[in-house]
C-alpha positions as CSV (number, residue, x, y, z in Angstrom):
1,E,0.1,-0.2,0.1
2,A,3.1,2.2,0.9
3,V,4.4,2.1,-2.8
4,K,1.2,2.5,-4.7
5,K,0.5,5.5,-2.4
6,A,3.6,6.8,-3.4
7,L,3.4,5.9,-7.4
8,H,-0.1,8.0,-7.3
9,Q,1.2,10.8,-5.7
10,V,4.3,11.3,-8.0
11,Y,2.8,9.7,-11.1
12,H,-1.1,10.4,-10.7
13,E,-1.6,11.1,-14.5
14,K,0.5,8.1,-15.6
15,M,-1.0,5.9,-13.4
16,R,-4.6,6.5,-14.5
17,R,-3.3,6.0,-18.1
18,R,-1.1,3.1,-17.6
19,Q,-0.8,-0.7,-18.7
20,L,-3.2,-3.3,-16.6
21,W,-1.3,-6.4,-16.2
22,G,-3.1,-10.0,-15.1
23,C,-1.5,-12.7,-13.5
24,V,-1.8,-16.2,-13.6
25,R,-0.5,-17.6,-10.6
26,T,1.1,-20.8,-10.0
27,R,0.1,-22.9,-6.7
28,K,3.3,-22.7,-5.0
29,S,3.6,-19.3,-5.2
30,T,5.8,-17.1,-2.8
31,I,3.7,-14.3,-0.6
32,L,5.6,-11.3,-1.7
33,D,4.2,-9.2,1.0
34,Y,6.7,-7.9,3.4
35,D,4.1,-7.3,6.4
36,I,2.9,-10.8,6.6
37,Y,7.0,-11.8,7.5
38,E,7.0,-8.9,10.0
39,Q,3.8,-9.7,11.6
40,A,5.0,-13.4,12.2
41,G,8.5,-12.1,13.2
42,I,10.3,-14.4,10.5
43,D,13.0,-13.0,8.2
44,Q,11.9,-11.9,4.9
45,P,12.2,-14.3,2.4
46,K,15.1,-14.6,-0.6
47,I,13.5,-14.8,-4.1
48,W,15.2,-15.3,-7.5
49,C,14.3,-12.0,-9.3
50,H,15.6,-9.8,-12.2
51,V,16.7,-6.2,-11.2
52,W,17.7,-3.1,-12.5
53,V,20.7,-3.0,-14.6
54,K,22.9,-0.5,-16.6
55,K,24.6,-1.7,-19.5
56,E,28.1,-0.9,-19.5
57,Q,31.2,-1.3,-22.0
58,K,34.1,-2.7,-20.1
59,I,37.5,-3.2,-22.0
60,T,39.5,-6.4,-21.0
61,G,42.4,-8.1,-22.2
62,M,45.5,-5.4,-21.7
63,Q,47.6,-6.0,-19.1
64,E,50.9,-4.0,-17.8
65,Q,54.1,-6.0,-18.4
66,P,57.9,-5.0,-17.1
67,T,60.3,-5.1,-20.1
68,E,63.6,-4.3,-20.4
69,K,65.8,-1.7,-22.4
70,T,69.7,-0.9,-22.4
71,K,70.4,2.7,-21.7
72,T,72.5,4.8,-24.1
73,L,75.0,6.4,-21.3
74,P,78.4,8.4,-22.1
75,E,81.6,6.5,-22.8
76,N,83.2,7.5,-19.7
77,N,79.8,6.1,-17.6
78,A,79.1,3.4,-19.8
79,Q,78.3,-0.1,-17.7
80,D,77.9,-3.6,-19.2
81,G,74.6,-4.5,-19.0
82,D,73.2,-1.2,-17.8
83,K,69.7,-1.3,-18.3
84,D,66.2,0.3,-17.5
85,R,62.7,-1.2,-17.0
86,E,59.5,0.5,-18.2
87,M,56.2,-0.8,-18.4
88,T,54.3,-1.5,-21.4
89,K,50.8,-2.8,-22.1
90,K,50.5,-6.2,-24.1
91,G,47.8,-8.2,-24.6
92,K,44.6,-8.3,-27.1
93,Q,42.1,-5.5,-26.1
94,T,38.5,-6.6,-25.9
95,V,35.4,-4.8,-25.0
96,H,32.7,-6.5,-23.4
97,E,29.2,-5.5,-22.2
98,V,28.6,-5.9,-18.6
99,E,25.3,-5.6,-16.5
100,T,25.6,-3.7,-13.8
101,V,23.2,-3.5,-10.7
102,Q,22.0,-0.3,-9.6
103,D,20.9,1.4,-6.3
104,C,17.7,3.2,-5.7
105,D,19.1,4.7,-2.6
106,V,22.6,5.8,-3.9
107,K,23.8,9.5,-2.5
108,E,24.3,11.2,-5.7
109,H,20.7,10.7,-6.9
110,Y,19.5,12.7,-3.9
111,S,21.2,15.6,-5.4
112,M,19.3,15.3,-8.6
113,G,16.5,17.2,-9.4
114,N,13.1,15.5,-10.9
115,D,13.9,15.5,-14.6
116,D,17.1,14.6,-14.1
117,L,16.9,11.9,-12.1
118,D,14.3,10.4,-14.7
119,D,16.7,11.1,-17.6
120,E,19.1,8.9,-15.4
121,R,17.2,6.1,-14.8
122,E,15.4,5.8,-18.3
123,I,18.4,3.5,-19.3
124,W,17.7,1.4,-16.9
125,E,16.6,-2.5,-18.1
126,K,15.7,-5.6,-16.4
127,S,18.7,-8.2,-15.9
128,T,19.1,-10.9,-18.5
129,C,19.6,-13.3,-15.4
130,P,18.0,-13.4,-12.0
131,T,19.6,-13.2,-9.1
132,Q,18.8,-14.0,-4.9
133,V,17.1,-11.1,-3.5
134,Q,15.6,-10.6,-0.1
135,L,12.5,-8.2,0.3
136,R,12.2,-5.2,2.7
137,R,10.4,-2.7,4.2
138,P,9.8,0.3,1.8
139,P,11.6,3.4,3.2
140,R,9.6,6.3,4.4
141,E,7.4,8.2,1.9
142,D,10.1,11.1,0.8
143,K,12.3,8.2,0.4
144,L,10.2,6.1,-1.4
145,Q,8.8,8.4,-3.6
146,H,12.7,9.2,-4.6
147,W,13.0,5.5,-5.2
148,I,10.1,5.2,-7.6
149,R,11.1,7.9,-10.1
150,G,11.9,6.7,-13.3
151,L,11.0,3.1,-13.1
152,L,7.4,3.2,-14.0
153,R,7.1,1.3,-17.6
154,D,4.5,0.4,-19.9
155,E,5.8,-2.6,-20.3
156,Y,5.5,-3.9,-16.5
157,D,3.5,-3.4,-14.3
158,P,4.2,-0.7,-11.8
159,P,7.0,-1.4,-9.5
160,A,5.9,-2.7,-6.3
161,L,8.4,-4.8,-4.7
162,C,10.9,-3.1,-2.4
163,I,14.0,-5.5,-2.4
164,V,17.8,-5.6,-1.6
165,T,20.7,-7.5,-3.4
166,P,24.4,-7.8,-2.8
167,M,24.5,-8.6,-6.7
168,Q,26.9,-5.8,-8.0
169,D,27.1,-7.1,-11.6
170,F,26.8,-9.8,-14.0
171,E,30.3,-9.7,-15.6
172,D,31.2,-13.6,-14.3
173,L,28.2,-15.7,-14.1
174,S,30.6,-18.8,-13.7
175,K,31.4,-18.1,-10.0
176,K,28.3,-18.8,-7.2
177,Q,26.2,-16.0,-6.6
178,G,24.0,-16.9,-3.7
179,F,22.7,-13.9,-1.5
180,D,24.5,-14.9,2.0
181,R,27.8,-15.5,0.0
182,L,27.9,-12.3,-1.8
183,K,26.5,-10.4,1.2
184,K,29.1,-11.5,3.5
185,R,31.6,-10.4,0.9
186,L,30.3,-6.9,0.8
187,E,30.4,-7.0,4.4
188,G,34.0,-8.0,4.6
189,K,34.8,-4.6,2.2
190,G,32.1,-2.6,4.1
191,R,29.8,-1.8,1.7
192,P,26.2,-1.7,2.0
193,M,23.3,-4.2,-0.2
194,K,21.8,-2.0,-3.3
195,C,18.2,-1.4,-2.7
196,Q,15.6,-1.1,-5.6
197,V,11.9,-1.3,-6.3
198,V,11.3,-3.6,-9.3
199,P,7.9,-5.1,-11.0
200,R,6.3,-8.0,-9.9
201,Q,7.1,-9.5,-13.3
202,F,11.0,-9.2,-12.6
203,V,10.1,-12.2,-9.7
204,A,11.5,-15.6,-11.6
205,S,8.3,-17.7,-10.6
206,G,7.1,-18.9,-13.5
207,H,3.8,-17.0,-13.9
208,I,2.1,-15.8,-17.1
209,W,1.6,-12.2,-17.3
210,L,-0.9,-10.9,-19.5
211,N,-1.4,-7.2,-20.9
212,L,-5.1,-6.0,-20.1
213,G,-4.9,-2.7,-22.5
214,R,-5.1,0.7,-20.4
215,K,-6.6,1.2,-17.5
216,D,-8.8,4.4,-18.2
217,L,-10.1,2.8,-21.1
218,W,-11.3,-0.2,-18.7
219,L,-12.7,2.5,-16.5
220,K,-14.6,4.1,-19.5
221,L,-16.1,1.4,-20.2
222,A,-16.9,0.5,-17.0
223,G,-18.9,3.4,-16.6
224,L,-21.1,2.6,-19.7
225,L,-22.1,-0.4,-17.8
226,P,-25.9,0.0,-16.4
């Protein structure tokens, strides 16, 4: 309810005209209401979920290696085998795309205007692969309104799930990427986990989502019914 309220406050007109999505759920669906777990006094569940990422170019393959060259010295100062060492880059340079996990709670974003923040997050995309995340309670109202900016997209249901993830990027998927292992690694470096608000379609649950069209058209249709 807190996220829904914030969405209507920030995107009142867009929420009225947004695309409606229907979901065919499976029998073994995980409950995604953080409040239920808090009331029961148990830890928030860890789920497999796609996250918001930014695709960036990364250059690899160039490594610095020491090489030797002979000094040219005056004849009276010359010494056999007098050499100098310098660093040169060797290897084949390759450029590949890396999906870097984004953070809605990054400090720099709080000093940005709404339009600039919308532009910054416009290039955020759904990650190709899911990772393990944990549900969390939404932040206070003013902070939540900041978190959801730029994340209301026609191709997804409104962002409704607040999550945390220790995942930093999807560069090397051959390594074990379990939540607890990554969290421990972050804690060892003194770095916090990343916070996001994601649509329910991001949850890797095997649900079937159906686009039902614009909400305002359904409201107009409902008004015509006796």
